[in-house]
C-alpha positions in Angstrom: -0.2 -0.2 0.3 0.7 3.6 -0.7 0.3 6.5 1.0 -0.1 10.1 -0.7 0.6 13.0 0.8 0.0 15.8 -1.3 3.2 18.6 -1.2 5.5 16.1 -0.3 8.3 14.4 -1.6 11.1 12.3 -0.8 13.2 14.5 1.5 9.5 16.4 3.4 9.8 14.6 7.5 6.8 12.7 8.9 7.4 12.8 12.5 4.2 13.0 15.9 3.6 14.8 18.1 1.2 15.4 21.1 -0.5 16.9 23.9 -0.9 15.2 27.4 -1.9 12.1 27.0 -2.0 12.2 23.3 2.0 13.6 24.0 2.0 9.7 25.2 0.4 8.1 22.3 2.9 10.2 20.0 5.7 8.1 22.4 3.9 4.7 22.1 3.9 5.8 18.2 7.3 6.3 18.3 8.3 2.3 19.5 5.7 1.1 16.2 7.3 2.9 13.3 11.5 3.0 13.2 12.5 5.9 11.5 10.3 8.8 12.0 12.5 12.5 11.7 10.9 13.4 14.9 8.5 13.7 17.7 7.2 16.7 19.4 5.8 16.0 23.2 3.9 18.7 24.7 3.6 17.8 28.4 3.7 14.0 28.4 3.5 12.2 31.7 5.3 9.7 31.7 7.3 9.3 35.4 5.0 8.8 37.3 7.4 7.7 40.1 9.6 10.9 39.9 13.2 9.4 39.5 13.7 10.0 35.9 16.5 12.6 35.6 14.2 15.2 34.0 12.6 16.3 36.5 15.0 17.5 38.8 16.8 19.1 35.6 14.1 21.3 34.6 12.2 21.9 38.0 13.7 25.4 38.1 11.6 28.6 38.5 11.6 29.5 34.7 9.3 27.1 33.9 5.6 27.0 34.4 4.8 23.7 34.7 7.8 22.5 37.5 7.4 19.1 39.3 5.0 20.5 42.4 2.6 21.8 38.9 2.4 18.7 37.6 1.8 16.2 41.4 -1.2 19.4 41.4 -2.2 17.4 38.0 
């Protein structure tokens, strides 16, 4: 089967993006479909046990969504 995308050619980059639950779905798609060019995950909640380094690395007041905000959600 073929997929035709209007305006695309062999140099077109293909990726997935999602926000919140859509970010989790986009991440799971990347496990199934190999060789995607990019993924954009916005507010994806993947570390429910607070053990990944990004939890402390990006827990600054300059970001709107801090660890406390994620815990509240």
